[in-house]
C-alpha positions in Angstrom: 0.5 149.0 29.4 -0.1 151.4 26.2 2.6 150.2 24.8 1.4 146.4 24.3 -2.7 147.7 25.1 -2.2 150.1 21.8 0.9 148.6 19.1 -0.5 144.9 19.7 3.5 143.5 19.9 3.9 139.6 20.1 3.1 138.0 23.4 2.9 134.4 24.8 0.1 132.4 22.1 -2.2 131.6 26.3 -2.0 135.0 27.2 -4.6 136.0 24.1 -6.8 133.7 25.1 -8.9 137.1 26.6 -8.5 140.8 26.3 -7.3 143.0 28.5 -8.2 145.7 28.0 -12.3 146.6 26.7 -13.3 149.5 25.7 -17.0 151.1 23.7 -17.1 152.3 20.7 -19.2 155.1 18.3 -19.1 156.2 15.2 -19.7 159.5 13.5 -20.1 159.2 9.9 -20.0 162.8 7.8 -21.6 162.4 3.8 -22.3 163.9 1.4 -25.2 165.0 -0.6 -24.1 162.7 -3.3 -23.5 159.4 0.0 -20.1 159.1 0.2 -18.5 158.8 3.0 -15.1 160.8 3.6 -14.7 161.2 6.5 -15.6 158.9 10.8 -15.4 160.7 13.0 -14.1 157.3 16.2 -14.7 157.2 20.3 -13.3 154.9 21.9 -14.5 155.4 25.9 -11.9 152.2 27.9 -12.8 150.5 30.4 -12.7 151.7 34.5 -9.0 149.5 34.5 -7.2 150.0 32.2 -8.3 153.8 32.5 -6.6 154.1 36.3 -3.1 152.1 34.7 -2.8 155.3 31.9 -3.4 157.9 34.7 -0.4 156.0 37.6 1.7 155.4 34.3 1.0 159.1 33.1 0.8 160.7 37.2 -2.0 162.0 36.1 -5.0 162.6 38.5 -2.6 161.8 41.8 -5.1 162.9 44.3 -6.7 159.8 43.2 -10.6 162.4 42.7 -11.6 161.1 39.1 -10.8 164.7 37.9 -8.5 166.4 36.0 -7.5 169.8 35.7 -7.0 171.5 32.6 -3.4 170.9 32.4 -3.7 167.5 33.0 -6.3 167.1 30.1 -3.4 168.0 27.8 -0.9 166.4 29.1 -3.7 163.5 28.5 -4.4 164.2 24.9 -3.4 161.9 22.3 -2.2 159.0 24.6 -3.3 157.2 22.9 -2.8 158.3 19.2 0.9 158.8 19.0 2.4 155.8 20.2 0.5 154.0 16.1 3.2 152.1 15.3 3.9 152.1 10.5 1.3 149.7 9.3 -0.2 149.8 11.9 -4.8 150.8 11.1 -6.0 151.6 14.4 -8.8 149.1 15.0 -10.9 150.4 12.0 -11.8 149.0 9.6 -14.3 150.0 7.0 -15.8 147.7 3.0 -16.8 149.2 0.7 -18.1 146.2 -1.9 -16.3 143.9 -0.2 -12.5 145.9 -1.1 -11.4 147.8 2.1 -11.5 152.0 1.8 -7.6 153.6 3.5 -8.0 155.7 6.5 -6.0 158.9 7.0 -3.1 159.6 10.2 -5.9 160.4 13.0 -6.6 163.9 14.6 -7.1 164.4 18.0 -10.2 165.7 18.6 -10.6 165.8 22.2 -10.1 163.9 25.4 -12.8 163.6 28.8 -12.9 161.5 31.6 -15.9 160.6 33.9 -16.9 157.7 36.5 -13.3 157.0 36.2 -13.6 155.5 32.4 -11.0 157.6 30.3 -12.6 159.0 26.7 -11.4 159.8 23.5 -12.3 161.2 20.5 -10.2 161.3 16.7 -11.6 160.9 13.2 -9.8 159.9 10.9 -10.4 160.5 6.9 -11.7 158.4 4.5 -11.5 156.6 0.3 -14.4 158.5 -0.5 -17.2 155.0 -0.6 -20.9 155.1 -1.0 -22.1 155.1 2.5 -24.8 152.4 0.7 -24.3 149.2 1.5 -20.9 150.4 3.5 -19.7 148.0 6.8 -17.5 148.4 10.0 -15.4 146.1 11.3 -13.5 147.4 15.5 -11.0 145.3 16.4 -8.4 144.2 17.2 -7.0 141.9 15.6 -4.6 140.0 18.8 -7.9 140.5 20.7 -6.1 142.4 23.6 -8.4 144.9 23.0 -11.9 144.1 23.1 -13.9 146.9 21.9 -17.5 147.1 21.4 -19.5 148.6 19.3 -22.2 150.4 21.9 -21.9 153.6 21.2 -24.1 155.8 19.4 -22.8 154.7 14.9 -24.6 158.2 13.7 -24.7 159.3 9.6 -26.6 161.7 8.6 -30.5 160.7 7.7 -32.3 158.6 5.6 -29.1 155.9 5.8 -28.9 154.0 8.3 -25.9 151.9 11.0 -26.9 148.7 12.5 -24.6 147.1 14.3 -24.6 143.1 14.1 -23.2 141.1 17.2 -20.6 138.1 16.9 -21.3 134.5 17.3 -19.6 133.8 20.5 -18.6 130.4 21.5 -18.5 130.0 17.7 -15.4 132.5 18.2 -14.5 131.3 21.5 -13.9 127.3 20.1 -12.4 128.6 16.9 -9.4 130.5 18.8 -8.6 127.9 20.5 -8.9 125.7 18.1 -6.1 127.7 17.2 -4.2 127.8 20.5 -4.1 124.0 20.7 -2.6 123.9 17.8 0.6 126.3 19.0 3.5 124.6 21.7 2.7 126.1 25.3 7.1 127.1 25.1 5.7 129.1 21.7 5.7 132.9 20.9 4.1 134.1 18.2 1.4 136.8 17.0 -2.4 134.8 16.7 -5.4 136.7 15.5 -9.0 136.4 16.9 -10.7 139.2 17.0 -12.1 139.9 14.2 -13.9 136.9 14.7 -15.5 138.7 18.0 -16.1 141.5 16.1 -19.2 143.9 15.9 -19.8 143.7 12.7 -21.8 147.5 11.4 -23.9 147.6 7.7 -25.1 151.1 6.7 -27.5 151.2 4.8 -29.1 154.8 2.9 -33.3 154.0 2.1 -34.7 156.7 -1.0 -33.0 158.0 -3.6 
């Protein structure tokens, strides 16, 4: 389950008609005195069902009380980071003046569980770029995981971030049109995720 969800392997096209995992996303941007972004801290808060599957798969929380021991939390560290395959971009895309920025490998920050949901935090370096005009899109290209930028997006003043929601109806229609072109007996990977992605736009007021 974990490998399928995080690695995005090819599965039947019809199985990709809707997401199977849901995660809230939060971001904390490091911006220097020159107002250039240098790194980003990424928070993923997984849905309760996926969290339960991960705990069961890893043999954690056997008593089902929703509270992990220190040893169990240590075992859970990097559960969603160590299986990144070559070329996987971490379901986070950042653009400056239309050019995609290079992000570094994930560095573990923390992991916790509350109300039955796993929250993991990692940090990635970013090719330094002006914060002004930065565009960030958190999404899984295959749409196996549905990310929503519903957690705080933080960065130092006077910069601020605005989350623009996608047109879900238009995205669904476009995806269904793509699926309709694929014979049911074929196994192909489609990438409709960006159509459903939240778009985070950064602006910095003043000088």
